[in-house]
N, C-alpha and C positions, 0 to 999 in steps of 0.2 A: 495466325498460325494456319488456322481452316484455310485461307485463301490462300497462306504459300505449296500449302500438301493438295490441294486441287490443281494448283498451277502445275505441280512436279517439282518444286521447290526441295522437299521432302519426303525422306524414304518413308515407302508405305508402314502406313501399322498396321499394330495386329493386336485382333481383339479377343481376349478370355473369359469363358465364365467362370463366378465364382460361385454362383448359387447350387449351384445341387449338390456341392463339395459340405458347405455353411451347413445346408442344411441334413443331409443325410451322414456328413460328416460323423454329426451330435451324435445324432441317432446309433452310428457303427462305436462310438463308443461307451454313450452312455447303457445299449444291451450288451457289451461285456464281449461284439464281433471279434476288435483289436484287441483287448488284453487275451483272449481265447489263445486267439491265430498265432500272438508273439511269443503266444507261454507254450505252444505244442512245438512248435519253431528253435526253440529256442536251443537244439542241441543240433539246426541241421544249416547245414553249409552249401547254399543255393546259388551264391555267386550277384545275387538281386533280391529286393525287398518281397515278398512272396505275400505277405498279408497285404500288403501296397497294391501289388498285382492283383490279386481277386477282392480289391476290397474297388479296383477299377473298373473286373467286370463286371459286379451287384448293381457300382452305377452305371454302368454302361445300360446295363436290361432293364434299369427303375426307368431311364430317361429314355432313350430310344428303343433301347435290345435288337437282338444280331448276334451276329457273331465273333468270337475275339478276334476274328481280320480285322472285326468294320471298328472294333473298340479300341485298337491302337492308330489305329488313322483319325476315329472322333474324341479320343480325350489330348490329339493336338489346341483342340478351338477351348480347353478347358483346365483351369486352375487345379489341380489336385495335388496337392505337399505333401513329396516323398514318392511321388510314382512319374518324375520328369523324365528320368533315362530310362523309363520300363520298354520295355520292345516287345515285337511277338512272341517271340520264342521265350520270352518273361512268366506271358499269358499261360501258353504249353506248359512248363514248366510246373507253376501253381494249380493249372486243371487236373497236370499228371500227378500230382503232391495229394490234390483232394482227395483219386481215386485208388492209392493205393491202400492191400492190403496186409494184416497182419495174420501173426501165425493160427490165432484166433477168428479169422477169416471175417474180424471188421476190419472196414475201410473208414479212410481218413477223416471223410467227410459223418463217417457215425460217430467218429470219437469228438470231433468237433459237438455236432450237436448234442451229446452227454456232456460233456465238458458246459457246455450253456447252461445247460439247464439245474446241472448243480451251482452253478456260479450269479446265475437267479436266485435260488432258489432261498426263501429264508429260513433262520434259524431252528425256527420250527412248525416250518413250513409242509407239508404235504400235499400234493394233486388228486383231490378225490372223485374229481369228474371227467372224462376222458370223451372228446370226442373227433370222430374219425368219420373221414370220408374219403371219396376217391374222384380220380375224373381223369379222361383217355389224353392225350397227346398226341399226333400223328406225325404225321414222316413226306414229307416231299420230296420226288425224286428219287433218289439211292440209297438213302439212308436206313439204318437198323435193322443192318444186319443180322447182332445178338439178340437184344431183348424184343425187338420188331414182330409180331406178330398182327396178322388178322384175327380182329375179334369181335364182342360187342362192340360199337364206337356211340360215345354218350354227342359226337357233333357230327355226325351221321355220314361220316368218311369208313365206310368200313370197306371198300379195297382198295385203302391206303395202309402199311403195315403203319400200328402204333406202341402205345407202350404204356400199360396203369400207375398212374401217379395216386399217391395213398398220401396223405399229411394226420398227425391226430396234433389238436388244439386242447389245453387246459381250460380250467373254465374263466379264465379271464381271455380267452382264446390268443393267448398267446401258442406260437411255435413248439412243441416237442421233440418231435421226427417225422422225419419222411422216407417214403416209401417210393424204390420205381420194381415195376415189375413188367413180365412177358405180357403183350397186350391181347393173349387170351384168356389170363387170370380172369376168373368168375369171383367176384366182392366175397360173396359168402364163404372160400376160400385163405382169403387176405387177413381174417379178420386175426386169429385166433395167433398169428405168428405176431400181431401186433401188441395182442396181449402179452408174446413171450417177454418181447424186447423190453418192454414198456416195466419187466419184473425183471428182469437180470440184469438190466443195462441201465436203468437208470433207477433201481431200487425202490420200483412204487412196487408197497404191498398188495397195496390195497385202494379199489380205483372204480369207476361204477361209465363203466364204457356205454355210450350214446351212439346210433348209426341206424343212418334209413333202412328203408322198408327192402331196399338191394342186397342186405349181409342175410333175411331172414332165412336159414334155414333148420328142418328140426336135425338133424346133424350137428349145425353150429352149434346149436342152443345146447341141448345135451352136451357135447364139449364143452361150451359157457358153464353147465353149473355142474359138470362131472372138475373144473376147475376149482370152484371157488369164488367164481367170477359175478361178479350184480352186471347187470345189461340192462338196457333200453333199447326194445327193439321197437320202429314202429311200425305198419301197420297199412294194408287198405282199409279204407273205413269200413265197405258196404263186402266184400271178400270173405272177413275172417269172421265165422263166425261167432269165434269168441264177443266180439265188438260189436255185435250185432247184437248178441245174447245181455251181455252184460252192459254196455254202454247206449249203443242205440236207442236202444229198446227200453232202459233204465228210465221211470221217468222222474224218479229225482235226482239225475243227471244230467240227462239229457235235455238240451233247447232246441224247438223247433225253429228252424233256418226258410227263408222260402230266397226260391229264385226267380230276381226278375221277369215277369215274361217278351218273350223273346217275338218278333216278327214270324206270323205261320205256328206259334209254342205256345202252346200252353203251360203255366207255370206251374212245378211240380214243390209239394212241402218236404222237407229236407229235415234230418235231426243231425243232428252235430253233439259232443262231449265237450263240457263246461273245462 
């Protein structure tokens, strides 16, 4: 049969990949993404399977990344049950639905996050520790007309417009919520809205917020304490007087460390907390 194909006596064969869906399709179902989206879409009539369109775009970004237009072409080499008849317009409909905002100012994407959180929450379980961090994403070309602003770039691209992306994780490293903010937003101003949403939208009455040293400001700490929010904020070891006085110089807690000698430089002893 192969020899007949090579001689041109058989029609051209089509090859599709089944691996991506076998792996991520199962995770999509086990994490609740499939059921939550189906529930939120139950009363909508789009003329296409929006849940499958969203799954296809997620699968595309996991495997190769790129635009929705690229995903609509890439899917032809992939086997994704239920996505055979989807086209580019269906992908745009799905993205538009995720961006819809209700009367309370909550987007569909936020509703999905909240429904996923409650879907996987144990009967008597509650989040006690929430980890929050931010990063920056930049725009090439003419993108970023609304949220795109020039600000402190963590990727050394200060000449480009960017957005600030924040994410909250629980103590098992599962994402709870994400936040997208203008590129000139300072990290210290993002923490209080995060706490507010965790309380109001996720029903998390008590949590300890853990954030890096970029979140620290006297105003932020005062606001957290006023809201009776427990927090752990990192600090620079040598620039904080409290750390120097109560940790580094405390012989009961400090451990001497030695920096290996470098060429042309003397090694200097240091101390760090255990």
